[in-house]
N, CA, C and O atoms as a GROMACS GRO file, in nm:
protein
  456
    1MET      N    1  10.542   8.581   9.262
    1MET     CA    2  10.575   8.644   9.412
    1MET      C    3  10.745   8.577   9.392
    1MET      O    4  10.795   8.506   9.304
    2TYR      N    5  10.804   8.643   9.527
    2TYR     CA    6  10.952   8.587   9.581
    2TYR      C    7  10.957   8.488   9.690
    2TYR      O    8  10.882   8.504   9.787
    3TYR      N    9  11.052   8.368   9.683
    3TYR     CA   10  11.078   8.291   9.852
    3TYR      C   11  11.163   8.335   9.833
    3TYR      O   12  11.236   8.295   9.743
    4SER      N   13  11.202   8.476   9.937
    4SER     CA   14  11.324   8.427   9.975
    4SER      C   15  11.373   8.355  10.023
    4SER      O   16  11.483   8.321   9.978
    5SER      N   17  11.304   8.273  10.172
    5SER     CA   18  11.333   8.245  10.260
    5SER      C   19  11.383   8.054  10.241
    5SER      O   20  11.454   7.983  10.313
    6ILE      N   21  11.286   8.016  10.074
    6ILE     CA   22  11.399   7.928   9.990
    6ILE      C   23  11.561   7.877   9.988
    6ILE      O   24  11.640   7.937   9.915
    7PRO      N   25  11.589   7.811  10.037
    7PRO     CA   26  11.787   7.759  10.000
    7PRO      C   27  11.724   7.785   9.856
    7PRO      O   28  11.608   7.805   9.821
    8GLU      N   29  11.873   7.775   9.771
    8GLU     CA   30  11.864   7.808   9.651
    8GLU      C   31  11.980   7.739   9.597
    8GLU      O   32  12.074   7.814   9.620
    9ILE      N   33  12.056   7.548   9.486
    9ILE     CA   34  12.082   7.594   9.459
    9ILE      C   35  12.121   7.603   9.316
    9ILE      O   36  12.056   7.515   9.260
   10ASP      N   37  12.208   7.677   9.216
   10ASP     CA   38  12.251   7.620   9.148
   10ASP      C   39  12.282   7.564   9.024
   10ASP      O   40  12.402   7.557   8.996
   11VAL      N   41  12.183   7.514   8.927
   11VAL     CA   42  12.214   7.398   8.786
   11VAL      C   43  12.353   7.303   8.828
   11VAL      O   44  12.373   7.183   8.811
   12SER      N   45  12.448   7.419   8.896
   12SER     CA   46  12.626   7.286   8.829
   12SER      C   47  12.608   7.271   8.969
   12SER      O   48  12.708   7.208   9.002
   13GLN      N   49  12.531   7.294   9.084
   13GLN     CA   50  12.475   7.316   9.233
   13GLN      C   51  12.420   7.083   9.222
   13GLN      O   52  12.466   6.978   9.266
   14LEU      N   53  12.306   7.128   9.139
   14LEU     CA   54  12.276   7.060   9.146
   14LEU      C   55  12.309   6.878   9.007
   14LEU      O   56  12.260   6.768   8.984
   15ALA      N   57  12.430   6.974   8.959
   15ALA     CA   58  12.472   6.852   8.889
   15ALA      C   59  12.585   6.776   9.002
   15ALA      O   60  12.578   6.658   9.035
   16THR      N   61  12.660   6.846   9.037
   16THR     CA   62  12.696   6.779   9.125
   16THR      C   63  12.647   6.740   9.262
   16THR      O   64  12.723   6.650   9.300
   17LEU      N   65  12.570   6.761   9.340
   17LEU     CA   66  12.503   6.640   9.319
   17LEU      C   67  12.430   6.432   9.309
   17LEU      O   68  12.431   6.330   9.377
   18LEU      N   69  12.373   6.490   9.164
   18LEU     CA   70  12.356   6.440   9.063
   18LEU      C   71  12.453   6.291   9.084
   18LEU      O   72  12.424   6.171   9.086
   19ALA      N   73  12.600   6.381   9.099
   19ALA     CA   74  12.731   6.308   9.024
   19ALA      C   75  12.713   6.198   9.131
   19ALA      O   76  12.718   6.077   9.108
   20SER      N   77  12.674   6.300   9.342
   20SER     CA   78  12.796   6.235   9.405
   20SER      C   79  12.692   6.224   9.527
   20SER      O   80  12.730   6.257   9.639
   21SER      N   81  12.550   6.175   9.505
   21SER     CA   82  12.498   6.171   9.591
   21SER      C   83  12.345   6.022   9.569
   21SER      O   84  12.266   6.011   9.475
   22THR      N   85  12.352   5.961   9.656
   22THR     CA   86  12.239   5.874   9.631
   22THR      C   87  12.163   5.908   9.732
   22THR      O   88  12.063   5.911   9.661
   23SER      N   89  12.125   5.935   9.829
   23SER     CA   90  12.036   6.021   9.888
   23SER      C   91  11.959   6.100   9.908
   23SER      O   92  11.921   6.144  10.016
   24LEU      N   93  11.931   6.123   9.816
   24LEU     CA   94  11.847   6.262   9.735
   24LEU      C   95  11.705   6.207   9.739
   24LEU      O   96  11.687   6.087   9.716
   25GLN      N   97  11.569   6.316   9.777
   25GLN     CA   98  11.460   6.280   9.740
   25GLN      C   99  11.497   6.426   9.617
   25GLN      O  100  11.550   6.537   9.627
   26LEU      N  101  11.410   6.311   9.463
   26LEU     CA  102  11.450   6.414   9.392
   26LEU      C  103  11.314   6.458   9.353
   26LEU      O  104  11.244   6.367   9.311
   27ILE      N  105  11.239   6.625   9.359
   27ILE     CA  106  11.067   6.616   9.308
   27ILE      C  107  11.160   6.692   9.187
   27ILE      O  108  11.278   6.720   9.165
   28ASP      N  109  10.986   6.708   9.106
   28ASP     CA  110  10.951   6.724   8.964
   28ASP      C  111  10.829   6.764   8.979
   28ASP      O  112  10.749   6.677   9.014
   29VAL      N  113  10.789   6.871   8.964
   29VAL     CA  114  10.701   6.918   9.027
   29VAL      C  115  10.546   7.044   8.814
   29VAL      O  116  10.439   7.103   8.794
   30ARG      N  117  10.694   6.987   8.735
   30ARG     CA  118  10.574   6.992   8.631
   30ARG      C  119  10.507   6.956   8.602
   30ARG      O  120  10.504   6.847   8.659
   31GLU      N  121  10.385   6.967   8.510
   31GLU     CA  122  10.315   6.845   8.420
   31GLU      C  123  10.356   6.794   8.349
   31GLU      O  124  10.434   6.816   8.256
   32ARG      N  125  10.267   6.665   8.414
   32ARG     CA  126  10.261   6.528   8.320
   32ARG      C  127  10.374   6.565   8.158
   32ARG      O  128  10.489   6.528   8.136
   33ARG      N  129  10.256   6.670   8.053
   33ARG     CA  130  10.317   6.652   7.957
   33ARG      C  131  10.518   6.734   7.859
   33ARG      O  132  10.597   6.721   7.766
   34GLU      N  133  10.468   6.852   8.054
   34GLU     CA  134  10.592   6.906   8.057
   34GLU      C  135  10.733   6.848   8.015
   34GLU      O  136  10.822   6.881   7.936
   35ALA      N  137  10.707   6.722   8.126
   35ALA     CA  138  10.821   6.557   8.172
   35ALA      C  139  10.827   6.482   8.065
   35ALA      O  140  10.907   6.389   8.058
   36ASP      N  141  10.723   6.518   7.945
   36ASP     CA  142  10.724   6.403   7.855
   36ASP      C  143  10.818   6.434   7.754
   36ASP      O  144  10.878   6.352   7.684
   37LEU      N  145  10.830   6.628   7.747
   37LEU     CA  146  10.902   6.675   7.637
   37LEU      C  147  11.046   6.673   7.700
   37LEU      O  148  11.131   6.612   7.635
   38ALA      N  149  11.082   6.725   7.808
   38ALA     CA  150  11.236   6.658   7.936
   38ALA      C  151  11.171   6.636   8.064
   38ALA      O  152  11.060   6.656   8.114
   39SER      N  153  11.317   6.573   8.108
   39SER     CA  154  11.384   6.613   8.204
   39SER      C  155  11.447   6.553   8.269
   39SER      O  156  11.423   6.444   8.217
   40ILE      N  157  11.537   6.524   8.373
   40ILE     CA  158  11.643   6.482   8.403
   40ILE      C  159  11.612   6.353   8.465
   40ILE      O  160  11.492   6.351   8.494
   41PRO      N  161  11.684   6.222   8.505
   41PRO     CA  162  11.663   6.128   8.569
   41PRO      C  163  11.671   6.130   8.678
   41PRO      O  164  11.749   6.218   8.715
   42GLY      N  165  11.607   6.047   8.796
   42GLY     CA  166  11.642   6.048   8.848
   42GLY      C  167  11.532   6.153   9.000
   42GLY      O  168  11.543   6.156   9.123
   43PHE      N  169  11.433   6.226   8.896
   43PHE     CA  170  11.397   6.297   8.974
   43PHE      C  171  11.237   6.220   9.006
   43PHE      O  172  11.194   6.185   8.896
   44ALA      N  173  11.164   6.193   9.085
   44ALA     CA  174  10.964   6.191   9.052
   44ALA      C  175  10.874   6.311   8.996
   44ALA      O  176  10.890   6.433   8.995
   45LEU      N  177  10.786   6.237   8.955
   45LEU     CA  178  10.694   6.348   8.909
   45LEU      C  179  10.551   6.388   9.026
   45LEU      O  180  10.468   6.316   9.081
   46TYR      N  181  10.567   6.487   9.025
   46TYR     CA  182  10.462   6.538   9.104
   46TYR      C  183  10.363   6.660   9.102
   46TYR      O  184  10.347   6.747   9.188
   47PRO      N  185  10.298   6.642   8.980
   47PRO     CA  186  10.295   6.828   8.914
   47PRO      C  187  10.156   6.878   9.013
   47PRO      O  188  10.062   6.833   9.078
   48LEU      N  189  10.217   6.992   8.973
   48LEU     CA  190  10.180   7.075   9.092
   48LEU      C  191  10.015   7.120   9.083
   48LEU      O  192   9.945   7.174   9.169
   49SER      N  193   9.982   7.076   8.948
   49SER     CA  194   9.806   7.092   8.972
   49SER      C  195   9.741   6.987   8.957
   49SER      O  196   9.634   6.979   8.897
   50GLU      N  197   9.819   6.867   9.026
   50GLU     CA  198   9.713   6.778   9.085
   50GLU      C  199   9.804   6.779   9.253
   50GLU      O  200   9.862   6.684   9.307
   51PHE      N  201   9.795   6.864   9.283
   51PHE     CA  202   9.878   6.896   9.400
   51PHE      C  203   9.751   6.852   9.551
   51PHE      O  204   9.790   6.807   9.658
   52GLU      N  205   9.653   6.871   9.528
   52GLU     CA  206   9.548   6.807   9.608
   52GLU      C  207   9.525   6.622   9.566
   52GLU      O  208   9.452   6.540   9.623
   53GLN      N  209   9.579   6.611   9.495
   53GLN     CA  210   9.533   6.444   9.452
   53GLN      C  211   9.725   6.324   9.597
   53GLN      O  212   9.754   6.216   9.648
   54TRP      N  213   9.766   6.436   9.582
   54TRP     CA  214   9.944   6.350   9.646
   54TRP      C  215   9.991   6.400   9.783
   54TRP      O  216  10.063   6.339   9.861
   55SER      N  217   9.929   6.542   9.802
   55SER     CA  218   9.963   6.612   9.902
   55SER      C  219  10.000   6.586  10.048
   55SER      O  220  10.087   6.643  10.115
   56GLU      N  221   9.919   6.491  10.084
   56GLU     CA  222   9.919   6.464  10.132
   56GLU      C  223   9.991   6.282  10.150
   56GLU      O  224   9.994   6.237  10.264
   57GLN      N  225  10.027   6.219  10.068
   57GLN     CA  226  10.065   6.113  10.007
   57GLN      C  227  10.277   6.124  10.044
   57GLN      O  228  10.359   6.045  10.089
   58ILE      N  229  10.286   6.290   9.983
   58ILE     CA  230  10.350   6.311   9.992
   58ILE      C  231  10.457   6.301  10.090
   58ILE      O  232  10.550   6.220  10.089
   59LEU      N  233  10.426   6.421  10.200
   59LEU     CA  234  10.445   6.370  10.331
   59LEU      C  235  10.453   6.185  10.410
   59LEU      O  236  10.520   6.161  10.510
   60GLN      N  237  10.399   6.116  10.362
   60GLN     CA  238  10.450   5.967  10.386
   60GLN      C  239  10.491   5.898  10.348
   60GLN      O  240  10.495   5.779  10.381
   61ASP      N  241  10.573   5.996  10.196
   61ASP     CA  242  10.630   5.909  10.131
   61ASP      C  243  10.828   5.969  10.128
   61ASP      O  244  10.938   5.914  10.114
   62LEU      N  245  10.794   6.056  10.143
   62LEU     CA  246  10.899   6.111  10.176
   62LEU      C  247  10.959   6.122  10.318
   62LEU      O  248  10.945   6.020  10.386
   63LYS      N  249  11.042   6.260  10.394
   63LYS     CA  250  11.139   6.149  10.517
   63LYS      C  251  11.196   6.267  10.511
   63LYS      O  252  11.264   6.299  10.414
   64SER      N  253  11.164   6.394  10.677
   64SER     CA  254  11.087   6.542  10.615
   64SER      C  255  11.292   6.603  10.691
   64SER      O  256  11.331   6.719  10.709
   65GLU      N  257  11.356   6.495  10.711
   65GLU     CA  258  11.540   6.511  10.736
   65GLU      C  259  11.576   6.567  10.609
   65GLU      O  260  11.609   6.683  10.585
   66ALA      N  261  11.561   6.434  10.505
   66ALA     CA  262  11.669   6.422  10.429
   66ALA      C  263  11.685   6.502  10.316
   66ALA      O  264  11.573   6.502  10.265
   67ALA      N  265  11.745   6.556  10.260
   67ALA     CA  266  11.780   6.633  10.114
   67ALA      C  267  11.682   6.644  10.001
   67ALA      O  268  11.673   6.547   9.925
   68THR      N  269  11.612   6.744   9.983
   68THR     CA  270  11.502   6.732   9.964
   68THR      C  271  11.540   6.801   9.827
   68THR      O  272  11.634   6.875   9.855
   69VAL      N  273  11.512   6.812   9.693
   69VAL     CA  274  11.585   6.861   9.566
   69VAL      C  275  11.427   6.897   9.446
   69VAL      O  276  11.360   6.802   9.406
   70VAL      N  277  11.393   7.039   9.408
   70VAL     CA  278  11.284   7.037   9.385
   70VAL      C  279  11.279   7.161   9.241
   70VAL      O  280  11.299   7.281   9.256
   71VAL      N  281  11.258   7.114   9.151
   71VAL     CA  282  11.284   7.187   9.052
   71VAL      C  283  11.140   7.167   8.905
   71VAL      O  284  11.074   7.064   8.888
   72CYS      N  285  11.131   7.254   8.849
   72CYS     CA  286  11.020   7.332   8.797
   72CYS      C  287  11.099   7.351   8.657
   72CYS      O  288  11.206   7.290   8.653
   73HIS      N  289  11.051   7.450   8.503
   73HIS     CA  290  11.047   7.465   8.493
   73HIS      C  291  11.211   7.578   8.456
   73HIS      O  292  11.311   7.572   8.386
   74HIS      N  293  11.143   7.680   8.562
   74HIS     CA  294  11.249   7.848   8.559
   74HIS      C  295  11.233   7.816   8.735
   74HIS      O  296  11.305   7.897   8.793
   75GLY      N  297  11.168   7.732   8.826
   75GLY     CA  298  11.228   7.777   8.917
   75GLY      C  299  11.100   7.815   9.052
   75GLY      O  300  11.119   7.821   9.174
   76MET      N  301  10.978   7.833   8.981
   76MET     CA  302  10.936   7.951   9.096
   76MET      C  303  10.800   7.899   9.112
   76MET      O  304  10.715   7.968   9.168
   77ARG      N  305  10.754   7.707   9.035
   77ARG     CA  306  10.658   7.678   9.056
   77ARG      C  307  10.748   7.532   9.193
   77ARG      O  308  10.708   7.470   9.291
   78SER      N  309  10.809   7.537   9.155
   78SER     CA  310  10.907   7.473   9.257
   78SER      C  311  10.957   7.491   9.432
   78SER      O  312  10.987   7.426   9.531
   79ALA      N  313  10.936   7.655   9.373
   79ALA     CA  314  10.952   7.724   9.462
   79ALA      C  315  10.822   7.689   9.595
   79ALA      O  316  10.810   7.635   9.705
   80GLN      N  317  10.744   7.765   9.492
   80GLN     CA  318  10.601   7.756   9.578
   80GLN      C  319  10.597   7.573   9.638
   80GLN      O  320  10.492   7.540   9.693
   81LEU      N  321  10.682   7.488   9.629
   81LEU     CA  322  10.579   7.348   9.693
   81LEU      C  323  10.758   7.354   9.799
   81LEU      O  324  10.768   7.273   9.890
   82CYS      N  325  10.881   7.455   9.772
   82CYS     CA  326  10.976   7.418   9.870
   82CYS      C  327  10.919   7.490  10.044
   82CYS      O  328  10.960   7.473  10.159
   83GLN      N  329  10.825   7.560   9.995
   83GLN     CA  330  10.767   7.646  10.105
   83GLN      C  331  10.653   7.551  10.160
   83GLN      O  332  10.607   7.556  10.274
   84TRP      N  333  10.634   7.506  10.107
   84TRP     CA  334  10.467   7.396  10.195
   84TRP      C  335  10.544   7.319  10.245
   84TRP      O  336  10.549   7.326  10.367
   85LEU      N  337  10.634   7.217  10.178
   85LEU     CA  338  10.744   7.119  10.248
   85LEU      C  339  10.768   7.213  10.404
   85LEU      O  340  10.721   7.204  10.517
   86SER      N  341  10.869   7.304  10.334
   86SER     CA  342  10.895   7.350  10.497
   86SER      C  343  10.822   7.413  10.584
   86SER      O  344  10.833   7.378  10.702
   87MET      N  345  10.769   7.475  10.565
   87MET     CA  346  10.644   7.500  10.694
   87MET      C  347  10.542   7.378  10.698
   87MET      O  348  10.426   7.397  10.664
   88ARG      N  349  10.584   7.254  10.738
   88ARG     CA  350  10.526   7.131  10.696
   88ARG      C  351  10.668   7.040  10.753
   88ARG      O  352  10.664   6.918  10.748
   89GLY      N  353  10.797   7.116  10.808
   89GLY     CA  354  10.869   7.039  10.899
   89GLY      C  355  10.979   7.034  10.800
   89GLY      O  356  11.098   7.055  10.828
   90PHE      N  357  10.936   7.008  10.689
   90PHE     CA  358  11.117   6.946  10.580
   90PHE      C  359  11.204   7.083  10.661
   90PHE      O  360  11.169   7.200  10.669
   91SER      N  361  11.299   7.031  10.701
   91SER     CA  362  11.466   7.093  10.740
   91SER      C  363  11.578   7.058  10.666
   91SER      O  364  11.696   7.053  10.701
   92ASN      N  365  11.500   7.022  10.506
   92ASN     CA  366  11.683   7.040  10.364
   92ASN      C  367  11.656   7.029  10.238
   92ASN      O  368  11.697   6.952  10.152
   93VAL      N  369  11.565   7.133  10.237
   93VAL     CA  370  11.467   7.138  10.148
   93VAL      C  371  11.602   7.257  10.046
   93VAL      O  372  11.691   7.328  10.093
   94LYS      N  373  11.561   7.232   9.897
   94LYS     CA  374  11.626   7.354   9.843
   94LYS      C  375  11.552   7.316   9.691
   94LYS      O  376  11.530   7.209   9.634
   95ASN      N  377  11.528   7.442   9.663
   95ASN     CA  378  11.472   7.468   9.569
   95ASN      C  379  11.590   7.508   9.375
   95ASN      O  380  11.669   7.602   9.383
   96VAL      N  381  11.584   7.450   9.271
   96VAL     CA  382  11.659   7.473   9.192
   96VAL      C  383  11.640   7.609   9.156
   96VAL      O  384  11.522   7.645   9.158
   97ALA      N  385  11.768   7.736   9.106
   97ALA     CA  386  11.766   7.786   9.088
   97ALA      C  387  11.785   7.834   8.912
   97ALA      O  388  11.900   7.855   8.874
   98GLY      N  389  11.667   7.849   8.808
   98GLY     CA  390  11.672   7.820   8.660
   98GLY      C  391  11.567   7.704   8.634
   98GLY      O  392  11.481   7.713   8.546
   99GLY      N  393  11.582   7.590   8.722
   99GLY     CA  394  11.492   7.499   8.704
   99GLY      C  395  11.527   7.402   8.583
   99GLY      O  396  11.642   7.401   8.541
  100ILE      N  397  11.439   7.328   8.533
  100ILE     CA  398  11.530   7.240   8.428
  100ILE      C  399  11.598   7.310   8.317
  100ILE      O  400  11.702   7.253   8.284
  101ASP      N  401  11.566   7.432   8.239
  101ASP     CA  402  11.542   7.501   8.151
  101ASP      C  403  11.783   7.570   8.135
  101ASP      O  404  11.876   7.587   8.056
  102ALA      N  405  11.733   7.581   8.311
  102ALA     CA  406  11.918   7.679   8.339
  102ALA      C  407  11.946   7.573   8.304
  102ALA      O  408  11.979   7.580   8.186
  103TYR      N  409  11.953   7.422   8.360
  103TYR     CA  410  11.951   7.240   8.358
  103TYR      C  411  12.048   7.246   8.253
  103TYR      O  412  12.170   7.258   8.259
  104ALA      N  413  11.977   7.236   8.163
  104ALA     CA  414  11.970   7.206   7.970
  104ALA      C  415  12.036   7.307   7.911
  104ALA      O  416  12.117   7.260   7.832
  105ARG      N  417  12.040   7.486   7.914
  105ARG     CA  418  12.131   7.529   7.869
  105ARG      C  419  12.298   7.497   7.974
  105ARG      O  420  12.401   7.560   7.949
  106MET      N  421  12.292   7.426   8.050
  106MET     CA  422  12.425   7.537   8.120
  106MET      C  423  12.470   7.361   8.155
  106MET      O  424  12.588   7.341   8.128
  107VAL      N  425  12.400   7.243   8.204
  107VAL     CA  426  12.479   7.091   8.194
  107VAL      C  427  12.417   7.007   8.117
  107VAL      O  428  12.446   6.892   8.084
  108ASP      N  429  12.351   7.057   8.098
  108ASP     CA  430  12.276   6.893   7.976
  108ASP      C  431  12.255   6.968   7.877
  108ASP      O  432  12.173   7.060   7.884
  109SER      N  433  12.330   6.941   7.760
  109SER     CA  434  12.266   7.046   7.604
  109SER      C  435  12.162   6.895   7.583
  109SER      O  436  12.057   6.929   7.528
  110SER      N  437  12.163   6.785   7.603
  110SER     CA  438  12.100   6.621   7.568
  110SER      C  439  11.916   6.726   7.569
  110SER      O  440  11.836   6.745   7.477
  111ILE      N  441  11.912   6.758   7.673
  111ILE     CA  442  11.731   6.839   7.755
  111ILE      C  443  11.681   6.889   7.703
  111ILE      O  444  11.710   7.007   7.681
  112ARG      N  445  11.587   6.839   7.658
  112ARG     CA  446  11.534   6.935   7.537
  112ARG      C  447  11.467   7.090   7.608
  112ARG      O  448  11.420   7.095   7.721
  113ARG      N  449  11.474   7.186   7.532
  113ARG     CA  450  11.422   7.309   7.578
  113ARG      C  451  11.321   7.320   7.545
  113ARG      O  452  11.301   7.275   7.432
  114TYR      N  453  11.238   7.362   7.594
  114TYR     CA  454  11.033   7.415   7.570
  114TYR      C  455  11.025   7.564   7.633
  114TYR      O  456  10.918   7.624   7.635
   0.00000   0.00000   0.00000
């Protein structure tokens, strides 16, 4: 499924944001075992498979008007969460196109690919 209404940023834009902004809400929706293999510092882990456990809490933990960046392995699961957040009033949500895999290939080769 393609989420055309979700704004995306590429991994070089993500690197620029991470280097220049401290007020980002960073969400990683991959599984815990995936995050154990590779992660980008600063991202809070909210595994999509555990959505039922954290879905109500995330709405209280995050600010709906704040810049929110969501990542997964390739960009599909993160797009799902971006869509869900947008439908709940989050106005500045961006999906990382290509996910952590693209980030590891193009920005930070020290991050393990899997």
